MARROPA-754243 format. One record per atom (N, C-alpha, C): atom name; residue number from 1; x, y, z; chain; residue in three letters. Coordinates in steps of 0.02 Angstrom, whole numbers. Example, Ala and Ser with C-alpha at 12.3 -4.5 7.8 and 13.67 -1.06 7.14 Angstrom:
BEGIN
N:1:660:-284:390:A:ALA
CA:1:615:-225:390:A:ALA
C:1:660:-165:390:A:ALA
N:2:642:-112:354:A:SER
CA:2:684:-53:357:A:SER
C:2:645:2:394:A:SER
//
This chain:
BEGIN
N:1:4073:4912:4772:A:UNK
CA:1:4134:4936:4802:A:UNK
C:1:4145:4898:4868:A:UNK
N:2:4206:4876:4880:A:UNK
CA:2:4220:4841:4942:A:UNK
C:2:4210:4887:5002:A:UNK
N:3:4192:4858:5058:A:UNK
CA:3:4176:4897:5118:A:UNK
C:3:4235:4942:5139:A:UNK
N:4:4295:4915:5139:A:UNK
CA:4:4354:4954:5159:A:UNK
C:4:4362:5015:5114:A:UNK
N:5:4354:5004:5049:A:UNK
CA:5:4359:5060:5002:A:UNK
C:5:4303:5110:5014:A:UNK
N:6:4243:5084:5025:A:UNK
CA:6:4185:5127:5037:A:UNK
C:6:4195:5170:5098:A:UNK
N:7:4228:5145:5149:A:UNK
CA:7:4238:5182:5211:A:UNK
C:7:4291:5236:5203:A:UNK
N:8:4333:5232:5153:A:UNK
CA:8:4389:5279:5146:A:UNK
C:8:4382:5327:5087:A:UNK
N:9:4342:5310:5038:A:UNK
CA:9:4334:5353:4978:A:UNK
C:9:4264:5384:4980:A:UNK
N:10:4262:5449:4971:A:UNK
CA:10:4196:5483:4969:A:UNK
C:10:4189:5521:4904:A:UNK
N:11:4127:5528:4884:A:UNK
CA:11:4110:5571:4826:A:UNK
C:11:4055:5617:4850:A:UNK
N:12:4072:5681:4854:A:UNK
CA:12:4026:5731:4880:A:UNK
C:12:4031:5792:4834:A:UNK
N:13:3975:5812:4805:A:UNK
CA:13:3976:5867:4757:A:UNK
C:13:4003:5932:4787:A:UNK
N:14:4003:5937:4853:A:UNK
CA:14:4028:5997:4887:A:UNK
C:14:4102:5994:4904:A:UNK
N:15:4134:5938:4890:A:UNK
CA:15:4206:5930:4903:A:UNK
C:15:4241:5913:4838:A:UNK
N:16:4288:5955:4819:A:UNK
CA:16:4328:5945:4758:A:UNK
C:16:4285:5931:4697:A:UNK
N:17:4229:5968:4692:A:UNK
CA:17:4185:5963:4634:A:UNK
C:17:4158:5893:4621:A:UNK
N:18:4151:5854:4674:A:UNK
CA:18:4124:5787:4668:A:UNK
C:18:4173:5733:4646:A:UNK
N:19:4236:5750:4642:A:UNK
CA:19:4287:5700:4624:A:UNK
C:19:4298:5654:4684:A:UNK
N:20:4312:5590:4673:A:UNK
CA:20:4326:5543:4729:A:UNK
C:20:4386:5566:4769:A:UNK
N:21:4377:5570:4836:A:UNK
CA:21:4429:5593:4882:A:UNK
C:21:4436:5544:4939:A:UNK
N:22:4492:5550:4974:A:UNK
CA:22:4502:5513:5035:A:UNK
C:22:4460:5547:5089:A:UNK
N:23:4419:5508:5124:A:UNK
CA:23:4374:5535:5174:A:UNK
C:23:4412:5577:5226:A:UNK
N:24:4385:5634:5243:A:UNK
CA:24:4415:5678:5293:A:UNK
C:24:4470:5722:5266:A:UNK
N:25:4482:5718:5200:A:UNK
CA:25:4534:5760:5169:A:UNK
C:25:4505:5790:5105:A:UNK
N:26:4545:5830:5073:A:UNK
CA:26:4528:5854:5006:A:UNK
C:26:4578:5825:4956:A:UNK
N:27:4605:5767:4973:A:UNK
CA:27:4653:5734:4929:A:UNK
C:27:4615:5687:4883:A:UNK
N:28:4618:5704:4818:A:UNK
CA:28:4581:5665:4769:A:UNK
C:28:4618:5600:4752:A:UNK
N:29:4580:5550:4734:A:UNK
CA:29:4608:5486:4712:A:UNK
C:29:4655:5499:4653:A:UNK
N:30:4638:5545:4610:A:UNK
CA:30:4681:5560:4552:A:UNK
C:30:4748:5589:4574:A:UNK
N:31:4750:5625:4630:A:UNK
CA:31:4815:5650:4655:A:UNK
C:31:4862:5592:4672:A:UNK
N:32:4833:5542:4705:A:UNK
CA:32:4873:5483:4723:A:UNK
C:32:4896:5446:4661:A:UNK
N:33:4851:5438:4614:A:UNK
CA:33:4869:5404:4551:A:UNK
C:33:4923:5442:4514:A:UNK
N:34:4919:5508:4513:A:UNK
CA:34:4970:5549:4479:A:UNK
C:34:5038:5540:4512:A:UNK
N:35:5039:5538:4578:A:UNK
CA:35:5103:5527:4612:A:UNK
C:35:5132:5459:4595:A:UNK
N:36:5089:5408:4593:A:UNK
CA:36:5113:5341:4576:A:UNK
C:36:5139:5340:4505:A:UNK
N:37:5105:5373:4459:A:UNK
CA:37:5128:5376:4390:A:UNK
C:37:5195:5411:4385:A:UNK
N:38:5208:5456:4432:A:UNK
CA:38:5271:5492:4434:A:UNK
C:38:5327:5454:4470:A:UNK
N:39:5313:5393:4490:A:UNK
CA:39:5364:5352:4521:A:UNK
C:39:5363:5348:4597:A:UNK
N:40:5315:5380:4628:A:UNK
CA:40:5310:5377:4700:A:UNK
C:40:5284:5309:4722:A:UNK
N:41:5314:5282:4775:A:UNK
CA:41:5288:5221:4806:A:UNK
C:41:5247:5242:4867:A:UNK
N:42:5217:5194:4901:A:UNK
CA:42:5173:5212:4957:A:UNK
C:42:5210:5251:5012:A:UNK
N:43:5270:5231:5034:A:UNK
CA:43:5304:5271:5085:A:UNK
C:43:5316:5343:5063:A:UNK
N:44:5333:5353:5000:A:UNK
CA:44:5345:5421:4976:A:UNK
C:44:5280:5461:4972:A:UNK
N:45:5225:5428:4954:A:UNK
CA:45:5160:5462:4953:A:UNK
C:45:5141:5482:5024:A:UNK
N:46:5153:5438:5072:A:UNK
CA:46:5137:5454:5142:A:UNK
C:46:5180:5511:5169:A:UNK
N:47:5241:5516:5146:A:UNK
CA:47:5284:5573:5165:A:UNK
C:47:5257:5638:5134:A:UNK
N:48:5232:5633:5073:A:UNK
CA:48:5205:5692:5038:A:UNK
C:48:5139:5714:5069:A:UNK
N:49:5098:5666:5087:A:UNK
CA:49:5033:5678:5119:A:UNK
C:49:5032:5644:5188:A:UNK
N:50:5062:5674:5239:A:UNK
CA:50:5066:5641:5304:A:UNK
C:50:4999:5627:5337:A:UNK
N:51:4946:5660:5314:A:UNK
CA:51:4879:5648:5343:A:UNK
C:51:4849:5582:5319:A:UNK
N:52:4879:5551:5268:A:UNK
CA:52:4854:5487:5242:A:UNK
C:52:4886:5429:5279:A:UNK
N:53:4853:5371:5273:A:UNK
CA:53:4880:5308:5297:A:UNK
C:53:4893:5263:5237:A:UNK
N:54:4929:5211:5248:A:UNK
CA:54:4940:5162:5195:A:UNK
C:54:4874:5132:5172:A:UNK
N:55:4828:5124:5218:A:UNK
CA:55:4762:5097:5200:A:UNK
C:55:4723:5145:5155:A:UNK
N:56:4732:5211:5165:A:UNK
CA:56:4700:5260:5122:A:UNK
C:56:4727:5253:5050:A:UNK
N:57:4792:5246:5044:A:UNK
CA:57:4822:5240:4978:A:UNK
C:57:4799:5175:4944:A:UNK
N:58:4797:5121:4982:A:UNK
CA:58:4774:5057:4954:A:UNK
C:58:4700:5062:4934:A:UNK
N:59:4660:5098:4972:A:UNK
CA:59:4589:5107:4954:A:UNK
C:59:4583:5147:4889:A:UNK
N:60:4626:5197:4880:A:UNK
CA:60:4625:5236:4818:A:UNK
C:60:4642:5191:4758:A:UNK
N:61:4692:5148:4766:A:UNK
CA:61:4711:5102:4713:A:UNK
C:61:4653:5054:4698:A:UNK
N:62:4624:5028:4751:A:UNK
CA:62:4568:4982:4743:A:UNK
C:62:4509:5016:4707:A:UNK
N:63:4495:5079:4725:A:UNK
CA:63:4442:5116:4693:A:UNK
C:63:4455:5122:4618:A:UNK
N:64:4517:5139:4600:A:UNK
CA:64:4535:5145:4530:A:UNK
C:64:4525:5079:4494:A:UNK
N:65:4548:5025:4524:A:UNK
CA:65:4540:4958:4493:A:UNK
C:65:4467:4940:4484:A:UNK
N:66:4426:4953:4535:A:UNK
CA:66:4355:4936:4529:A:UNK
C:66:4322:4978:4475:A:UNK
N:67:4342:5041:4469:A:UNK
CA:67:4314:5085:4418:A:UNK
C:67:4332:5060:4348:A:UNK
N:68:4394:5043:4339:A:UNK
CA:68:4417:5019:4273:A:UNK
C:68:4385:4952:4256:A:UNK
N:69:4380:4908:4304:A:UNK
CA:69:4349:4842:4291:A:UNK
C:69:4277:4849:4269:A:UNK
N:70:4243:4900:4291:A:UNK
CA:70:4173:4909:4275:A:UNK
C:70:4161:4946:4210:A:UNK
N:71:4214:4968:4177:A:UNK
CA:71:4207:5006:4115:A:UNK
C:71:4186:4961:4057:A:UNK
N:72:4146:4989:4013:A:UNK
CA:72:4130:4956:3951:A:UNK
C:72:4165:4993:3895:A:UNK
N:73:4193:4955:3849:A:UNK
CA:73:4228:4985:3792:A:UNK
C:73:4183:4984:3732:A:UNK
N:74:4175:5041:3701:A:UNK
CA:74:4135:5047:3640:A:UNK
C:74:4179:5076:3585:A:UNK
N:75:4191:5037:3534:A:UNK
CA:75:4231:5061:3478:A:UNK
C:75:4190:5107:3434:A:UNK
N:76:4220:5164:3419:A:UNK
CA:76:4185:5211:3375:A:UNK
C:76:4197:5195:3302:A:UNK
N:77:4254:5164:3287:A:UNK
CA:77:4270:5144:3219:A:UNK
C:77:4293:5071:3222:A:UNK
N:78:4281:5034:3169:A:UNK
CA:78:4307:4965:3167:A:UNK
C:78:4383:4966:3168:A:UNK
N:79:4412:4916:3201:A:UNK
CA:79:4485:4910:3201:A:UNK
C:79:4509:4889:3133:A:UNK
N:80:4566:4912:3114:A:UNK
CA:80:4594:4895:3047:A:UNK
C:80:4652:4849:3054:A:UNK
//
């Protein structure tokens, strides 16, 4: 994980059941992703969560990208 992302994203079993969150908040990375999927851009996300910064949102996106890049795909059935 990049240092900037590491400084902004925390995983603590005592906060939001261990889901990745923005440090110092209880805002989960998935909350940010859900807003983006709903059409929110960064300025609108910052208006919705004024305690966040643009760098927090970018770190959440980076965290998601790093997580997806590290995934391994295992097919359960052969493709037809």
